[in-house]
Structures are given as C-alpha cells and as structure tokens.
N, C-alpha and C positions, 0 to 999 in steps of 0.2 A: 183019753183026753180029759184034762181036769174040768170040773164043773164048778162054776161060781157058787160060793156059799150063799145061804139064804140072805136076802136083803136085810132082814132084821138083825142078823148076826154081824153083817158088815157095818150096819149103822151103829151098833153097840161098840164095835171095834174102833170106829173112827174117833169117838170121844175118848176112849181108853188110851189109844195110841197117842193122841194129842196130849193127854194128861201125863203119860209116861215120859214123853219127850220134854214137856215143860219142867218136869222134875230134874231132867238133865240139863236144863238151861236153854233148851231149843223151843222156841215159840212157833207153833204152827196151828192152823185152824183145822177143825174137823173137815172143812170143805177141801183143804189141800190134801189131807189124808184120803178123802173120798176120791179125788182126782187120781191119785197114785193108784188106788185100788182099782178104779175103773180102767185105767190104761193097762194095768197089770193083767187083770182078768180078761179084758178084751183080747189081749195078745195070747194068753194061755188058751182060751177057748177057740181062737182062730188057728192055733197050732203054729203061731209065728215064733214062739220061744218055748223051750222045754222047762218044765217046772223045777228041775234041779239045776238049771243054768242061771245062777243068780246074776252073773255079770251081764248076760244077754237081757235079762229082765230089766235090770237097772238101766242099761243103755237104751232099751226100747222106750222106757218111761221118759228118760232125758230127751230122746229124740222127739217123742210125741209132744212133750212140753215145749220144746223149741219150735216145732211145727205150728203149735197153737199159740205161740208167743206168751207162754206162761212164765212169769219172772218172779223172783223172790228178792227181798231186800233185807239188809241187816237191821237189827233193832237199834234204835237211837241210843247212844251212850250218854248223851247230854242234850238238853234243850238248847236250840240255837235259833237266833233271829236273823243271822247274817248268811243265809244260804240254805242249802239242803241238808246240812249237818252230816254229809257223807252217806246219804241214804239212796244211792243210785241202785235201781233194780239190776239184777244180774240173772244169768241163766240158772236154772235149778241145778244145784251141785249134786254129784253122784253120792257123796257121803250122806246127804239129807235123805235121798231116796232109799239108800241102804238102811239108814236108821228106821225109817217108816216100815220097810219090809221086815226088818229084824223084829220089831215090836209086833208086827202082824203075825209073824211066825209064832211068837210067844203066845199071843192071844188065841190063835187058831189051835195051837197045841193044848192050851188049857181047855178048849172046847172039844178036844179029841179029833181035830181035823188037820190034815196036811194039805199043803199046796198041791200035791200030786193028785189027791182025790177030791179036793174042794168041799 
C-alpha cells in the first residue's frame, strides 16, 4: 500500500506545481494543489484506488471535490462593471486534476519517489 510522502516534501511540491502550471497559463493556488494531494493520498492509503490507475485517481478527486462543493472559475479576460464577467464557478475539470497529478509525478520523480511507494 502506498505511503504518503513526508509533509515537508508535499508542502514544497504544492508551490512548485502551482508555479509550473502558471508557466502553462493555468492559475491555481498552492491550497488547491494541497486539496488534490490530500484527496489523492487519502484514497491511495485507504486502498480505494490503485497507484497506477490514473483515471480512477482523477475520478476519485473529482467526485470528492463535488461532494465537498469545491468549485473553480475561469480567470477574468477583461474587467467588467455590468455583471459577473462570465466568472461562474464550475465543477473541477478532469484535465486540471490531471495536470496537477502530472506535475506531482514530475516533482516526486525528481525526489526519487513514485506514487506506488510514496
């Protein structure tokens, strides 16, 4: 059964992942990355998903976000004074979770750790 990496390593990963995503034009907070990691590692440690089943991990995280009413919104493209500017919250998309997990894989790989062994 996978074991969650040390908290200090996950803390460092959160900022790094958020920075890597921002370089791709995706703005997320370290707190969002932390939630994704928490939901992921809770499921892995409980044996709810297998470490090599990326689709199941992503779906578990999306389902947990929905259960806890965690929403995301698009970044404003322009300032508007006549309404919400199209900034309606939406469910966490699978591709965003996938991007976070991909960068987490990269970070853990640089640290010599795999999701399988934590």
